[in-house]
C-alpha positions, -999 to 999 in steps of 0.1 A, spaced: 547 106 -799 525 138 -802 500 116 -822 498 89 -795 494 115 -769 466 133 -787 448 100 -797 445 87 -762 438 121 -746 466 118 -723 468 144 -697 497 130 -675 528 111 -686 552 91 -663 588 97 -674 624 98 -662 642 130 -652 665 131 -684 638 127 -706 614 150 -691 641 178 -697 649 169 -732 614 163 -748 590 190 -757 558 179 -742 526 192 -756 510 220 -736 480 198 -721 503 172 -709 519 171 -675 552 150 -672 556 134 -639 588 119 -628 589 82 -620 623 81 -608 621 101 -575 654 99 -554 653 71 -525 632 87 -496 654 72 -470 646 37 -466 623 8 -474 585 19 -476 557 -3 -461 532 -16 -489 501 6 -491 465 -7 -485 449 -15 -517 425 15 -528 416 4 -563 379 7 -573 361 -8 -606 359 29 -622 397 37 -615 418 46 -645 439 18 -658 477 15 -673 470 8 -710 497 -5 -734 491 14 -767 506 -8 -796 501 -6 -835 484 -41 -831 458 -28 -807 454 5 -825 452 -9 -861 475 20 -869 509 10 -887 540 24 -874 556 45 -900 
């Protein structure tokens, strides 16, 4: 995990509460919870705000990186 976070220069990681407390995250990484409690009811969909220069979700695999799992 450290190699993955370092090689993609990640500064934010989405995680779940049990993992955020049990994993020792590198100092440059902010672990943000993706499992917030229900805010009290359904939320209305947000208006799209994406722009061509926005960041994207990237799946990092051994096939895309040419690095074997070891």
